[in-house]
C-alpha positions as CSV (number, residue, x, y, z in Angstrom):
1,M,0.0,0.0,0.0
2,C,3.0,2.3,0.4
3,Q,3.4,2.6,-3.3
4,Y,-0.2,3.7,-3.7
5,F,-0.1,6.4,-0.9
6,D,3.5,7.4,-1.0
7,D,4.6,7.0,-4.6
8,L,1.4,8.6,-5.9
9,N,1.4,11.3,-3.2
10,L,-2.1,10.3,-2.0
11,S,-1.4,10.3,1.7
12,D,-3.4,13.6,2.0
13,G,-6.3,12.3,-0.1
14,L,-7.4,12.4,-3.6
15,Q,-7.9,16.2,-3.7
16,S,-4.2,16.7,-4.1
17,A,-4.3,14.5,-7.2
18,V,-7.2,16.5,-8.6
19,H,-5.4,19.8,-7.8
20,E,-2.2,18.5,-9.6
21,G,-4.3,17.4,-12.6
22,W,-3.7,13.7,-12.2
23,L,-7.4,13.0,-11.7
24,N,-10.5,14.9,-12.5
25,K,-13.3,15.2,-10.0
26,D,-15.3,12.4,-11.5
27,E,-12.3,10.0,-11.4
28,A,-11.7,11.0,-7.7
29,E,-15.3,10.2,-6.9
30,I,-15.0,6.8,-8.6
31,M,-11.9,6.1,-6.5
32,S,-13.1,7.5,-3.2
33,E,-14.5,4.3,-1.7
34,F,-11.4,2.3,-2.5
35,H,-9.2,5.1,-1.3
36,E,-11.0,5.3,2.1
37,L,-11.0,1.5,2.6
38,A,-7.3,1.4,1.8
39,L,-6.5,4.3,4.0
40,K,-8.2,2.7,7.0
41,Y,-6.4,-0.7,6.5
42,H,-3.7,-1.3,9.1
43,P,-3.0,-5.0,9.4
44,T,-1.7,-6.3,12.6
45,I,-0.4,-9.4,10.8
46,N,2.9,-9.8,9.1
47,R,2.7,-12.8,6.9
48,D,1.6,-12.3,3.3
49,Q,-0.7,-15.2,3.3
50,D,-2.4,-13.9,6.5
51,V,-3.1,-10.6,4.8
52,L,-4.4,-12.4,1.7
53,D,-6.8,-14.4,3.9
54,D,-7.9,-11.3,5.9
55,P,-11.6,-10.5,5.1
56,E,-10.9,-6.8,5.4
57,W,-8.2,-7.0,2.8
58,N,-10.5,-9.0,0.6
59,D,-13.1,-6.2,0.8
60,I,-10.4,-3.8,-0.4
61,V,-9.5,-6.1,-3.3
62,R,-13.2,-6.3,-4.3
63,E,-13.5,-2.6,-4.1
64,A,-10.3,-2.1,-6.2
65,Q,-11.7,-4.4,-8.9
66,K,-15.0,-2.5,-8.9
67,T,-13.1,0.8,-9.1
68,W,-11.0,-0.4,-11.9
69,K,-14.0,-1.4,-13.9
70,A,-15.7,1.9,-13.2
71,L,-12.6,3.8,-14.3
72,R,-12.4,1.7,-17.5
73,T,-16.0,2.6,-18.3
74,H,-15.5,6.3,-17.5
75,L,-12.2,7.0,-19.3
76,T,-12.2,8.1,-22.9
77,D,-8.6,9.1,-23.4
78,K,-6.9,6.7,-25.7
79,T,-3.5,6.9,-23.9
80,E,-5.1,6.2,-20.5
81,L,-7.1,3.2,-21.9
82,E,-3.9,1.8,-23.6
83,L,-2.1,2.1,-20.2
84,M,-5.0,0.2,-18.6
85,N,-4.7,-2.5,-21.2
86,E,-0.9,-2.8,-20.7
87,L,-1.4,-3.1,-16.9
88,E,-4.1,-5.7,-17.3
89,Q,-1.8,-7.7,-19.6
90,Q,1.1,-7.5,-17.1
91,F,-1.2,-8.5,-14.3
92,E,-2.5,-11.4,-16.3
93,V,1.0,-12.6,-17.1
94,A,2.0,-12.2,-13.4
95,N,-1.0,-14.2,-12.3
96,K,-0.2,-17.0,-14.7
97,S,3.4,-17.3,-13.6
98,D,2.2,-17.4,-9.9
99,S,0.0,-20.4,-10.4
């Protein structure tokens, strides 16, 4: 989660991303529920498998999937959609190599 909050400079919320032009207000609204769930998540467990089995983490994952689909539907910029396609292909390849 550090990469999401720190690398994307989202520790102070989505409004900074809107102010900097990374997101528009509609995109921030689409992402708000995921962002809030992720912000509140502070696992007390250290093992990766325990996190993956954590129901609260699974709620975040489901919300992330819902958010991704909503963004895909909302976006119209060709470059942004191409980036989403690239990320989906990378994720798909990573999942196949993990199994």
